[in-house]
C-alpha positions as CSV (number, residue, x, y, z in Angstrom):
1,M,-41.1,-2.8,-8.6
2,K,-41.4,-2.3,-12.6
3,K,-38.6,-0.4,-12.1
4,T,-36.6,-2.4,-10.1
5,L,-37.5,-6.0,-11.1
6,H,-36.7,-7.6,-14.6
7,P,-39.3,-10.5,-14.3
8,P,-37.9,-13.3,-16.9
9,V,-34.6,-13.2,-14.7
10,F,-36.0,-12.9,-11.3
11,F,-38.7,-15.4,-11.8
12,T,-36.5,-18.0,-13.5
13,S,-33.6,-18.0,-11.6
14,A,-35.5,-17.9,-8.0
15,A,-38.0,-20.9,-9.2
16,F,-34.9,-22.7,-10.6
17,I,-32.9,-22.4,-7.7
18,L,-36.1,-23.0,-5.1
19,A,-36.9,-26.0,-7.5
20,T,-33.2,-27.1,-7.0
21,V,-33.5,-26.8,-2.8
22,V,-36.5,-29.2,-2.7
23,F,-35.3,-31.9,-4.6
24,T,-32.2,-31.8,-2.6
25,I,-34.2,-32.1,0.7
26,A,-36.7,-33.8,-0.4
27,T,-35.0,-36.6,-2.0
28,P,-31.3,-36.3,-0.5
29,A,-29.9,-39.8,-1.4
30,A,-31.5,-38.9,-5.2
31,A,-29.7,-35.9,-5.1
32,Q,-26.3,-37.1,-3.8
33,A,-26.5,-40.0,-6.9
34,L,-27.3,-37.2,-9.1
35,F,-24.4,-34.4,-8.0
36,S,-21.9,-37.9,-7.9
37,A,-22.5,-38.3,-11.8
38,I,-22.5,-34.7,-12.6
39,Q,-18.8,-34.5,-10.9
40,T,-17.6,-37.4,-12.6
41,W,-19.1,-36.7,-16.2
42,I,-17.4,-33.0,-16.0
43,L,-13.7,-34.5,-14.9
44,E,-14.2,-37.2,-17.6
45,N,-15.3,-35.1,-20.2
46,A,-14.9,-31.7,-19.2
47,S,-11.6,-30.8,-17.3
48,W,-9.6,-29.7,-20.3
49,F,-12.2,-26.8,-21.0
50,Y,-11.9,-25.7,-17.3
51,I,-7.9,-25.5,-17.7
52,L,-8.4,-24.0,-21.4
53,T,-10.5,-21.5,-19.9
54,V,-8.5,-20.0,-16.9
55,A,-5.3,-20.0,-18.6
56,I,-7.1,-17.6,-21.4
57,I,-8.3,-15.7,-19.0
58,L,-5.0,-15.3,-17.3
59,L,-3.2,-14.1,-20.7
60,C,-5.9,-11.4,-21.3
61,V,-5.5,-10.1,-18.0
62,V,-2.2,-9.5,-18.0
63,F,-2.2,-8.5,-21.7
64,L,-4.5,-5.4,-20.9
65,A,-2.2,-4.5,-18.0
66,I,0.6,-4.1,-20.3
67,S,-0.9,-3.0,-23.7
68,R,-2.2,0.6,-25.5
69,Y,-5.6,-0.3,-23.5
70,G,-4.1,0.2,-20.1
71,D,-4.6,4.0,-19.8
72,I,-8.8,3.5,-20.6
73,K,-10.6,4.6,-17.8
74,L,-13.6,2.8,-16.1
75,G,-15.9,6.0,-16.7
76,P,-15.7,8.9,-18.8
77,D,-12.1,10.5,-19.2
78,H,-12.8,12.8,-16.4
79,S,-14.0,10.3,-13.3
80,Q,-12.5,9.6,-10.0
81,P,-12.4,6.7,-8.1
82,D,-14.9,6.6,-5.4
83,Y,-13.1,4.9,-3.0
84,R,-9.5,5.5,-1.7
85,D,-7.3,2.5,-1.9
86,V,-7.3,0.7,1.7
87,T,-11.2,0.8,1.5
88,W,-11.5,-0.6,-2.1
89,F,-8.4,-3.6,-1.4
90,A,-10.3,-4.1,2.1
91,M,-13.6,-4.9,-0.4
92,L,-11.9,-6.5,-2.7
93,F,-10.6,-8.9,0.0
94,S,-13.6,-9.5,2.0
95,A,-15.3,-10.5,-0.6
96,G,-13.0,-12.4,-2.5
97,M,-11.0,-14.8,-0.5
98,G,-12.4,-14.3,3.0
99,I,-13.7,-18.1,3.9
100,G,-11.3,-19.5,1.5
101,L,-8.1,-18.5,3.3
102,M,-9.6,-19.3,6.4
103,F,-11.1,-22.6,5.7
104,F,-7.9,-23.9,3.4
105,G,-4.7,-21.3,4.9
106,V,-3.5,-24.6,6.7
107,A,-5.5,-27.3,5.7
108,E,-4.7,-27.4,2.1
109,P,-0.5,-27.5,2.7
110,V,-0.7,-30.4,4.9
111,M,-2.9,-32.2,3.0
112,H,-0.7,-32.0,0.0
113,F,2.2,-32.7,2.2
114,V,0.7,-35.6,3.7
115,S,-0.9,-37.1,0.1
116,P,0.3,-35.3,-2.9
117,P,-0.9,-36.2,-6.4
118,V,2.4,-37.7,-7.6
119,G,4.9,-39.1,-5.1
120,D,5.3,-39.8,-1.7
121,G,3.9,-37.8,1.0
122,G,5.8,-36.0,4.1
123,T,9.3,-35.8,2.6
124,I,11.1,-32.4,1.8
125,E,10.0,-33.0,-1.8
126,A,6.4,-33.4,-0.7
127,A,6.7,-30.0,1.7
128,R,7.7,-28.1,-1.1
129,E,5.6,-29.6,-4.1
130,A,2.5,-28.7,-1.1
131,M,3.4,-24.9,-1.4
132,K,3.7,-24.6,-5.1
133,I,0.7,-26.2,-5.9
134,T,-1.2,-23.9,-2.8
135,F,0.4,-21.1,-4.6
136,F,-1.3,-22.4,-7.8
137,H,-4.9,-22.9,-6.7
138,W,-4.7,-19.3,-4.6
139,G,-2.5,-16.9,-7.1
140,L,-2.8,-15.2,-10.0
141,H,-5.4,-17.7,-12.0
142,A,-8.1,-16.9,-9.2
143,W,-7.7,-13.1,-9.4
144,A,-7.5,-13.0,-12.7
145,I,-11.0,-14.8,-13.3
146,Y,-12.5,-12.2,-11.0
147,A,-10.3,-8.9,-12.9
148,I,-11.7,-10.0,-16.0
149,V,-15.3,-10.4,-15.0
150,G,-15.0,-7.0,-13.2
151,L,-13.4,-5.6,-16.0
152,I,-16.2,-6.0,-18.1
153,L,-18.8,-4.8,-16.5
154,A,-17.3,-1.5,-15.1
155,F,-16.3,-0.9,-18.7
156,F,-19.3,-1.4,-20.6
157,S,-21.3,-0.1,-17.7
158,Y,-19.3,3.0,-16.7
159,R,-17.6,3.6,-20.0
160,H,-20.8,2.7,-22.7
161,G,-23.8,3.3,-20.4
162,L,-25.1,-0.1,-20.4
163,P,-26.5,-1.7,-17.7
164,L,-24.2,-2.9,-14.6
165,T,-25.2,-6.8,-15.9
166,L,-23.4,-9.8,-17.0
167,R,-25.2,-8.9,-20.5
168,S,-24.1,-6.1,-21.5
169,A,-20.7,-7.8,-22.0
170,L,-22.1,-9.0,-25.1
171,Y,-23.3,-6.4,-27.0
172,P,-20.4,-5.7,-29.7
173,L,-21.6,-9.4,-30.3
174,I,-25.2,-8.9,-31.1
175,G,-26.1,-5.6,-30.3
176,N,-29.7,-4.7,-28.4
177,R,-30.4,-8.2,-28.5
178,I,-28.8,-7.8,-25.3
179,Y,-31.8,-7.0,-24.5
180,G,-34.1,-10.3,-25.5
181,P,-33.6,-13.8,-24.2
182,I,-30.0,-14.6,-24.8
183,G,-29.4,-11.7,-22.5
184,H,-31.8,-13.2,-20.1
185,A,-30.1,-16.7,-20.2
186,V,-26.7,-15.1,-19.1
187,D,-28.4,-13.2,-16.5
188,I,-30.2,-16.4,-15.3
189,F,-26.6,-18.6,-15.8
190,A,-24.5,-15.7,-14.0
191,I,-27.4,-15.7,-10.7
192,I,-27.8,-19.4,-10.8
193,G,-23.6,-19.8,-10.5
194,T,-23.1,-17.2,-8.1
195,V,-25.7,-18.5,-5.6
196,F,-24.5,-21.8,-5.8
197,G,-20.5,-20.4,-5.2
198,I,-21.3,-18.2,-2.3
199,A,-23.6,-20.9,-0.8
200,T,-20.2,-23.3,-1.1
201,S,-18.2,-20.8,0.9
202,L,-21.5,-20.1,3.1
203,G,-21.5,-24.1,4.0
204,L,-17.4,-23.9,4.5
205,G,-17.6,-20.9,7.0
206,V,-20.6,-23.0,8.7
207,A,-18.4,-26.1,9.2
208,Q,-15.5,-24.1,10.4
209,I,-17.3,-22.2,12.6
210,N,-18.9,-24.9,14.2
211,S,-15.6,-27.0,14.8
212,G,-14.5,-24.0,16.8
213,L,-17.1,-23.4,18.9
214,N,-16.7,-27.2,19.2
215,H,-13.1,-27.2,20.1
216,L,-13.3,-24.0,22.5
217,F,-17.0,-24.3,24.2
218,G,-18.1,-28.3,23.4
219,V,-20.7,-27.2,20.9
220,P,-21.8,-30.5,19.4
221,I,-20.4,-30.9,15.6
222,S,-23.7,-32.4,13.3
223,V,-26.1,-30.5,10.6
224,T,-28.6,-28.8,12.8
225,S,-25.8,-26.9,14.6
226,Q,-24.8,-25.8,11.5
227,I,-27.7,-24.8,10.1
228,V,-28.3,-23.0,13.2
229,L,-25.1,-21.1,12.8
230,I,-26.6,-20.7,9.0
231,I,-29.8,-18.9,10.0
232,V,-27.9,-16.6,12.4
233,A,-24.9,-15.6,9.9
234,S,-27.7,-15.3,7.2
235,S,-30.0,-13.0,9.3
236,L,-26.7,-10.5,10.2
237,A,-25.8,-10.8,6.6
238,T,-29.6,-9.8,5.8
239,L,-29.4,-6.6,8.7
240,S,-25.9,-5.4,6.8
241,V,-27.1,-5.7,3.2
242,A,-30.3,-3.7,3.9
243,S,-28.1,-0.8,5.0
244,G,-26.1,-0.4,1.9
245,L,-22.6,-0.6,0.7
246,D,-21.2,2.3,2.0
247,R,-22.1,1.5,5.4
248,G,-22.2,-2.3,6.4
249,I,-20.3,-3.5,4.1
250,R,-17.5,-0.9,3.6
251,I,-17.2,-1.2,8.1
252,L,-17.3,-5.0,7.8
253,S,-14.8,-5.3,5.5
254,E,-12.1,-3.1,7.0
255,T,-12.7,-4.4,10.1
256,N,-11.8,-7.8,9.2
257,L,-9.1,-6.9,6.7
258,A,-7.6,-5.5,10.0
259,L,-8.4,-8.8,12.3
260,A,-6.7,-10.6,9.1
261,V,-3.0,-8.3,9.1
262,V,-3.5,-8.7,13.0
263,L,-3.3,-12.6,12.9
264,L,-0.9,-12.7,10.4
265,L,1.5,-11.0,11.9
266,F,0.9,-12.7,15.0
267,V,1.6,-16.2,13.7
268,L,4.4,-14.6,11.6
269,V,6.1,-13.2,15.3
270,L,5.8,-16.1,17.3
271,G,5.9,-18.7,14.8
272,P,9.6,-19.5,13.0
273,T,9.9,-16.0,11.4
274,V,12.8,-16.5,9.5
275,F,11.7,-19.8,8.0
276,L,8.4,-18.3,6.7
277,L,10.3,-15.7,5.6
278,Q,12.9,-17.4,3.8
279,T,10.0,-20.2,2.0
280,F,7.9,-17.0,1.3
281,V,11.1,-15.7,-1.4
282,Q,11.3,-19.4,-2.2
283,N,8.0,-20.3,-2.6
284,T,6.9,-17.7,-4.8
285,G,10.1,-18.0,-7.2
286,S,9.0,-21.7,-7.6
287,Y,5.4,-20.9,-8.2
288,L,6.0,-18.3,-10.9
289,S,8.9,-20.6,-12.8
290,E,6.4,-23.6,-13.2
291,I,3.1,-21.1,-13.6
292,V,3.3,-22.5,-17.5
293,D,3.7,-26.0,-16.6
294,K,0.3,-26.1,-13.8
295,T,-1.2,-23.7,-15.7
296,F,-1.8,-26.7,-18.6
297,N,-1.2,-29.7,-16.0
298,L,-4.2,-31.8,-16.6
299,Y,-2.3,-35.2,-14.9
300,A,-3.4,-36.8,-18.7
301,Y,-0.1,-39.3,-17.8
302,E,-1.2,-40.4,-14.6
303,P,-4.9,-40.2,-14.1
304,N,-6.2,-39.6,-10.6
305,D,-9.2,-38.1,-9.1
306,W,-7.1,-35.7,-7.5
307,I,-7.5,-32.7,-9.8
308,G,-11.3,-33.1,-9.8
309,G,-11.2,-32.7,-5.7
310,W,-8.8,-29.8,-5.5
311,T,-8.2,-27.9,-9.0
312,L,-11.1,-28.2,-11.0
313,F,-13.0,-27.4,-7.6
314,Y,-11.0,-24.6,-7.2
315,W,-11.5,-23.2,-11.1
316,G,-15.2,-23.7,-10.9
317,W,-15.7,-22.2,-7.5
318,W,-13.9,-18.8,-8.8
319,I,-15.7,-18.8,-12.4
320,A,-18.8,-19.8,-10.3
321,W,-17.9,-16.6,-7.6
322,S,-17.2,-14.5,-10.7
323,P,-20.2,-12.9,-11.4
324,F,-20.7,-11.9,-7.9
325,V,-17.1,-11.0,-6.8
326,G,-16.4,-9.3,-10.6
327,L,-19.8,-7.2,-10.6
328,F,-18.7,-6.6,-6.5
329,I,-15.2,-5.4,-7.7
330,A,-17.0,-3.0,-11.0
331,R,-19.5,-1.6,-8.5
332,V,-16.7,-0.3,-6.5
333,S,-13.7,0.5,-9.1
334,R,-15.1,3.5,-11.4
335,G,-13.0,5.5,-12.5
336,R,-9.8,3.7,-12.3
337,T,-8.0,2.9,-15.2
338,I,-7.6,-0.7,-16.7
339,R,-3.5,-0.3,-15.8
340,E,-4.8,0.7,-12.2
341,F,-7.2,-1.7,-12.2
342,V,-5.4,-5.0,-13.0
343,R,-2.4,-3.7,-10.9
344,G,-5.0,-3.2,-7.7
345,V,-7.2,-6.8,-8.7
346,L,-5.0,-8.9,-9.7
347,F,-1.2,-8.6,-8.2
348,V,-2.4,-6.6,-4.6
349,P,-4.5,-9.5,-3.5
350,A,-2.6,-12.2,-4.8
351,G,0.7,-11.3,-3.4
352,F,-1.5,-10.8,0.3
353,T,-3.1,-13.9,0.0
354,L,0.2,-16.2,-0.9
355,L,1.7,-14.3,2.1
356,W,-1.0,-15.8,4.2
357,M,-0.7,-19.4,2.3
358,T,3.2,-19.1,3.3
359,V,2.6,-17.7,7.0
360,F,-0.3,-20.5,8.1
361,G,0.6,-23.1,5.4
362,D,4.7,-23.7,6.2
363,T,3.9,-23.0,9.9
364,A,2.0,-26.2,10.0
365,I,4.3,-28.2,7.8
366,H,7.8,-26.9,10.2
367,F,5.0,-28.0,13.1
368,I,5.4,-31.3,11.2
369,L,8.2,-32.3,9.6
370,I,10.8,-29.9,12.2
371,D,9.2,-29.8,15.5
372,G,7.4,-33.0,15.0
373,I,4.3,-32.2,16.6
374,H,2.6,-35.8,16.9
375,G,-1.3,-36.3,15.8
376,F,-1.4,-32.8,14.2
377,A,-1.2,-34.1,10.6
378,E,-4.0,-36.9,11.3
379,R,-6.2,-34.1,13.2
380,V,-6.3,-32.0,10.1
381,A,-6.4,-34.7,7.4
382,Q,-9.5,-36.6,9.5
383,D,-11.6,-33.0,9.9
384,N,-10.2,-30.1,7.3
385,S,-12.8,-27.4,9.8
386,L,-10.6,-28.0,12.7
387,A,-7.2,-27.3,11.3
388,L,-7.0,-23.7,11.7
389,F,-8.2,-24.3,15.8
390,A,-5.6,-27.1,16.1
391,F,-2.7,-24.9,14.4
392,L,-3.8,-22.1,17.1
393,E,-3.4,-24.5,19.9
394,Q,-0.1,-25.0,19.4
395,L,0.8,-20.9,19.7
396,P,0.6,-18.9,22.4
397,L,-3.0,-17.3,23.6
398,S,-4.8,-20.1,21.5
399,S,-8.2,-19.2,23.4
400,I,-7.9,-15.6,22.5
401,T,-6.6,-16.3,18.4
402,S,-9.6,-19.1,18.4
403,M,-12.4,-16.4,19.2
404,V,-10.5,-14.0,16.8
405,A,-10.6,-16.8,13.9
406,I,-14.3,-17.7,14.5
407,A,-15.4,-13.9,14.3
408,M,-13.2,-13.6,11.2
409,V,-14.8,-16.6,9.7
410,L,-18.3,-15.2,10.5
411,V,-18.1,-11.5,9.2
412,F,-16.3,-13.1,6.5
413,F,-19.5,-15.3,5.7
414,V,-21.8,-12.0,6.5
415,T,-19.7,-10.1,4.0
416,S,-19.9,-12.3,1.6
417,A,-23.7,-12.9,1.9
418,D,-24.5,-9.1,2.0
419,S,-22.1,-8.5,-0.6
420,G,-23.6,-11.3,-2.8
421,A,-27.0,-10.3,-2.4
422,L,-26.5,-7.0,-3.7
423,V,-25.0,-8.3,-6.8
424,V,-27.7,-10.5,-7.6
425,D,-30.0,-8.4,-7.2
426,L,-28.3,-6.3,-9.2
427,L,-28.4,-8.7,-11.8
428,A,-31.7,-9.4,-11.0
429,S,-32.8,-6.1,-11.6
430,G,-31.5,-4.8,-14.5
431,G,-28.9,-2.9,-13.0
432,A,-31.0,-1.1,-11.1
433,E,-29.0,0.1,-8.0
434,N,-31.6,1.4,-5.8
435,S,-34.1,-1.5,-5.9
436,P,-36.2,-2.1,-2.7
437,V,-34.9,-3.5,0.5
438,W,-36.8,-6.6,0.3
439,Q,-35.5,-7.7,-2.9
440,R,-32.1,-7.8,-1.5
441,I,-33.5,-9.5,1.8
442,F,-34.9,-12.2,-1.0
443,W,-31.6,-13.0,-2.2
444,S,-29.8,-13.3,1.4
445,S,-32.3,-15.6,2.5
446,L,-32.0,-17.6,-0.7
447,M,-28.3,-17.9,-0.4
448,G,-29.2,-19.9,3.4
449,V,-31.7,-21.6,2.4
450,V,-29.2,-23.3,-0.4
451,A,-26.6,-23.8,1.8
452,I,-28.9,-25.2,3.9
453,A,-29.8,-27.4,1.4
454,L,-26.3,-28.8,-0.1
455,L,-25.4,-29.4,3.7
456,L,-28.4,-31.7,4.1
457,A,-27.3,-33.8,0.5
458,N,-23.8,-35.0,1.5
459,G,-22.1,-31.9,2.8
460,L,-19.1,-30.5,1.0
461,E,-18.6,-33.3,-2.0
462,A,-22.2,-31.9,-3.0
463,L,-21.3,-27.9,-2.6
464,Q,-18.2,-29.0,-4.6
465,T,-20.5,-30.8,-7.6
466,A,-22.6,-27.9,-7.8
467,T,-20.4,-25.2,-7.7
468,I,-18.2,-26.9,-10.5
469,A,-21.8,-27.5,-12.5
470,S,-22.8,-24.4,-12.4
471,A,-19.2,-22.9,-13.7
472,L,-19.8,-25.3,-16.8
473,P,-22.1,-23.1,-19.1
474,F,-20.8,-20.0,-17.5
475,S,-17.3,-20.6,-18.7
476,V,-18.6,-20.3,-22.4
477,I,-20.6,-17.1,-21.6
478,L,-17.4,-15.9,-20.1
479,L,-14.9,-16.4,-23.1
480,L,-17.9,-14.5,-25.4
481,A,-17.4,-11.9,-23.3
482,V,-14.1,-11.8,-23.3
483,W,-14.1,-11.8,-27.0
484,G,-16.9,-8.7,-26.7
485,L,-14.5,-7.1,-24.5
486,F,-11.4,-6.6,-27.0
487,K,-13.6,-5.6,-29.7
488,A,-15.3,-2.9,-27.5
489,L,-11.6,-2.0,-26.7
490,K,-10.4,-1.8,-29.7
491,L,-13.2,0.6,-31.1
492,D,-12.6,2.8,-28.1
493,A,-8.8,2.9,-28.8
494,T,-9.0,3.7,-32.2
495,K,-11.7,6.7,-31.2
496,R,-8.7,8.1,-28.6
497,R,-6.5,8.1,-31.1
498,I,-8.8,10.1,-33.8
499,R,-9.5,12.2,-30.9
500,Y,-5.7,13.4,-30.4
501,Q,-4.6,13.3,-34.4
502,T,-4.2,16.9,-35.2
503,I,-6.6,18.5,-37.7
504,T,-4.7,20.8,-39.9
505,R,-8.0,22.6,-42.2
506,S,-9.1,24.1,-39.0
507,P,-6.7,27.0,-37.0
508,P,-5.8,26.0,-33.6
509,P,-8.5,27.7,-31.2
510,G,-7.1,31.1,-30.0
511,N,-5.4,31.8,-33.2
512,S,-8.2,34.3,-33.5
513,Q,-7.5,36.6,-31.0
514,P,-5.0,39.2,-30.0
515,W,-2.4,37.5,-27.7
516,Q,-2.4,40.0,-25.2
517,R,-6.4,38.8,-24.4
518,R,-5.2,35.5,-25.0
519,L,-2.6,36.3,-22.1
520,R,-5.7,37.7,-20.0
521,N,-7.7,34.4,-19.9
522,I,-4.5,32.3,-19.3
523,V,-3.8,34.5,-16.1
524,M,-7.4,35.2,-14.9
525,M,-9.4,33.2,-12.4
526,P,-13.2,33.6,-13.2
527,K,-15.9,33.0,-10.6
528,R,-18.7,30.8,-11.7
529,G,-21.2,33.6,-12.1
530,H,-18.6,34.7,-15.1
531,V,-18.2,31.4,-16.9
532,L,-22.1,31.1,-17.0
533,R,-22.2,34.5,-18.2
534,F,-19.5,32.7,-21.0
535,M,-21.2,30.3,-21.7
536,N,-24.8,31.3,-22.1
537,D,-23.5,34.6,-24.3
538,I,-20.9,32.9,-26.3
539,V,-21.2,29.0,-26.2
540,L,-24.9,29.2,-26.2
541,P,-25.2,31.1,-29.8
542,A,-22.3,28.8,-31.2
543,M,-24.2,25.9,-29.8
544,H,-27.1,27.0,-31.7
545,A,-25.4,28.3,-35.0
546,V,-23.9,24.6,-35.4
547,A,-27.4,23.1,-34.6
548,N,-29.3,25.5,-37.3
549,E,-26.9,24.7,-40.1
550,L,-26.7,20.7,-39.4
551,R,-30.9,20.7,-39.4
552,Q,-30.6,22.7,-42.9
553,Q,-28.1,19.6,-43.9
554,G,-31.0,17.2,-42.9
555,Y,-29.4,15.8,-39.7
556,E,-31.4,15.6,-36.3
557,A,-29.2,17.9,-33.9
558,V,-30.7,19.5,-30.5
559,V,-29.3,22.1,-27.7
560,H,-30.0,21.1,-24.3
561,E,-29.7,24.5,-21.9
562,K,-28.8,24.3,-17.8
563,G,-28.2,20.3,-17.0
564,D,-28.0,18.7,-13.7
565,N,-24.4,21.1,-13.2
566,D,-25.6,23.7,-15.1
567,E,-23.9,22.5,-18.1
568,I,-24.9,23.3,-22.2
569,R,-25.0,20.4,-24.7
570,L,-24.7,20.0,-28.3
571,E,-26.2,16.8,-29.7
572,V,-26.4,15.2,-33.0
573,Q,-28.6,12.3,-33.1
574,H,-27.6,9.1,-35.6
575,H,-30.1,7.1,-34.8
576,G,-29.7,3.2,-35.4
577,E,-26.3,1.8,-34.3
578,L,-24.2,4.3,-34.6
579,L,-22.8,6.8,-32.2
580,D,-24.5,9.8,-31.5
581,F,-22.3,13.2,-31.4
582,A,-21.9,15.2,-28.2
583,Y,-20.6,18.3,-26.9
584,A,-20.8,19.8,-23.9
585,V,-18.8,22.8,-21.6
586,W,-19.6,22.3,-17.9
587,P,-18.4,25.2,-15.1
588,L,-16.0,22.9,-13.3
589,E,-14.3,24.4,-9.8
590,Q,-10.7,24.3,-9.8
591,I,-8.1,25.4,-7.7
592,R,-4.6,27.0,-8.7
593,P,-1.7,26.7,-7.0
594,A,0.5,29.7,-6.2
595,L,2.8,30.5,-9.2
596,T,4.6,33.4,-7.4
597,P,5.5,34.6,-4.1
598,D,2.8,37.5,-4.5
599,E,-0.1,35.6,-5.7
600,V,-2.3,34.4,-2.3
601,D,-2.0,31.6,-0.1
602,D,-5.6,31.7,0.7
603,E,-6.8,28.2,-0.8
604,E,-10.6,29.6,-0.9
605,E,-9.2,33.0,-2.7
606,R,-7.3,30.8,-5.8
607,R,-10.6,29.2,-6.4
608,F,-11.9,29.6,-9.9
609,F,-14.3,27.7,-12.3
610,R,-12.9,26.7,-15.9
611,A,-15.1,26.0,-18.8
612,E,-14.8,22.7,-19.9
613,V,-15.5,20.5,-22.9
614,F,-16.9,17.3,-22.6
615,L,-17.6,14.6,-25.0
616,R,-19.5,11.1,-24.7
617,E,-16.0,10.1,-23.4
618,G,-16.0,12.5,-20.7
619,G,-14.0,16.0,-20.0
620,Q,-11.2,16.5,-22.2
621,D,-8.9,18.6,-19.8
622,Y,-8.9,21.9,-21.7
623,D,-10.9,25.4,-21.1
624,I,-12.6,27.2,-23.3
625,M,-13.7,30.5,-20.7
626,G,-12.6,33.4,-23.0
627,W,-12.4,32.3,-26.7
628,S,-14.4,33.5,-29.3
629,Q,-17.8,32.2,-30.6
630,E,-15.9,31.4,-34.3
631,D,-12.8,30.0,-32.2
632,V,-15.9,27.8,-30.0
633,I,-17.8,26.7,-33.3
634,G,-14.5,25.8,-35.0
635,D,-13.7,23.4,-31.7
636,I,-17.3,22.1,-32.4
637,L,-16.5,21.2,-35.8
638,D,-13.1,20.0,-35.0
639,Q,-14.3,17.5,-32.7
640,Y,-17.6,16.7,-34.6
641,E,-14.9,15.8,-37.9
642,R,-13.2,13.7,-35.1
643,H,-16.2,11.8,-34.8
644,R,-17.3,11.5,-38.4
645,Q,-13.4,10.1,-39.3
646,Y,-14.0,7.5,-36.2
647,L,-17.7,6.5,-37.3
648,H,-16.6,6.0,-41.0
649,M,-13.0,3.8,-40.0
650,V,-15.4,1.6,-37.5
651,H,-18.7,1.7,-40.0
652,G,-17.0,2.0,-43.5
653,S,-19.6,3.3,-45.5
654,A,-22.4,3.5,-42.8
655,A,-21.2,7.0,-41.5
656,P,-23.8,9.0,-41.4
657,E,-25.5,11.2,-44.2
658,A,-28.0,13.7,-44.1
659,E,-31.6,12.5,-44.4
660,S,-33.1,13.5,-48.1
């Protein structure tokens, strides 16, 4: 328990959340008044800060994808992705947008069409503006917030060995103080924002499930019914979170993505297909052409409450959700490059989201504007949670599709709660991934309790206020974390550049051996035993020779033999804030392609091993099998010289000196 529970973070965040729950349930009128006052203050005084924060984040994410930093891996250089692309995307989609798309896919375009922020409703211009606003709220901005948090966490954890918590992002700014009160405060704010953000989604989800059950089976729409639904769904989430990431969450995510695609195609084919294809192209173009204007539009010259109920709510929702979704994305994105990560997290889910909004939103507008279906818009405006079911009622097989929709909302509910509990547990345990099941169950249950408490305090309005308010302090932390990320990326890029510079004072490896021997090393396919013998007879003495000489010069050098992968490693420890040097050799299994017709085609016969060089950044993609001891020593010295040059460029006069 001491290893998997971080008391300052766990108890402080849990106590604050429980106190909020007790206050909300015990005095709902006072809680409602407090929430209203908080939302009013934020709308009047801090709306500009939310807008500017999200704009900065989007610009930073796009820059990272196209800059020189895009080639840096989220993990060691030799790492590979843990999940295939389809599974990865399914997890992103389910965790990032699921319930929101089901709730707002029909409701938001219709409500903007009927009552736009500026101008008259119910017109063709209002229809265009409704889809542009919907795209703006659900497009690149939302996924950029998720992407930057996921990128920060994955970079510092998988590439630099820091805990998989948000405090790690501040390491370039405050160093080891991230393990003190400042780091605790960062993780506490992240947990509070995550719990309230997920509670908002759960509240929206149960409201929609309740409306669907009422529509199909006459189940009464009431707070009591919704509390029962939260208890049932939270219980299912608890079972899923207890089963872990690779079973429960993965299976549910893939299942729900499949159901979402089927429902999307169903509406696309049976709805106004050509109209939808036309509007998708037009909506995308309009969205991209006006993205700068809408990004910075605060309606300062025509002040109204619209921005607080919509844009600020969404920005607060995305920011509050970002520790949860970002950490979850980081958890499943190890081994991808920054460019690949941004492409997958920013553009692919955003593209699917915008297609979803077009198919459901424009079909609903088509029902009102062109088909003239009476009463549809009024039903949506009267009860947002009923919008999807009123929409499906206009299409064939409405009973079946409504049941599918209820099942999808329920599964999205469960995946949000269980993956959210997994993430909050990581934050509260200092990044420990093998925490006891009871900790994940605690957080899963607490999220359900918070959702119930906020429903009792005036439902959706309380959910919106809690989300916006919890996102305010975290926005400041997020901007500092982005600054820390760029500072660390600059150092990483500097080290990569130095690593590949040619150092002419040492002969290139292999030049001291006859060319015939070098050719034999190229064409041979050694077995594992051969490589291990080479490492023991040649590499290990070379490392000991360098280590002995370094110790004589006053440095602390250690040779580690027989690691987890049979690797051997030389470390030069500098202590303090200077990065230690590590040079390791691993026996790595490879399969060589058949290069000539005479070579064997059997894959097993073509298996061989390489003596691969690894630095702290990961595998260096070159093999030293067959080198002489002098060549190996020369390579160690070359890499160490590059390392010292890096330390000199980064720290200046603080480069390591021998102890006197």
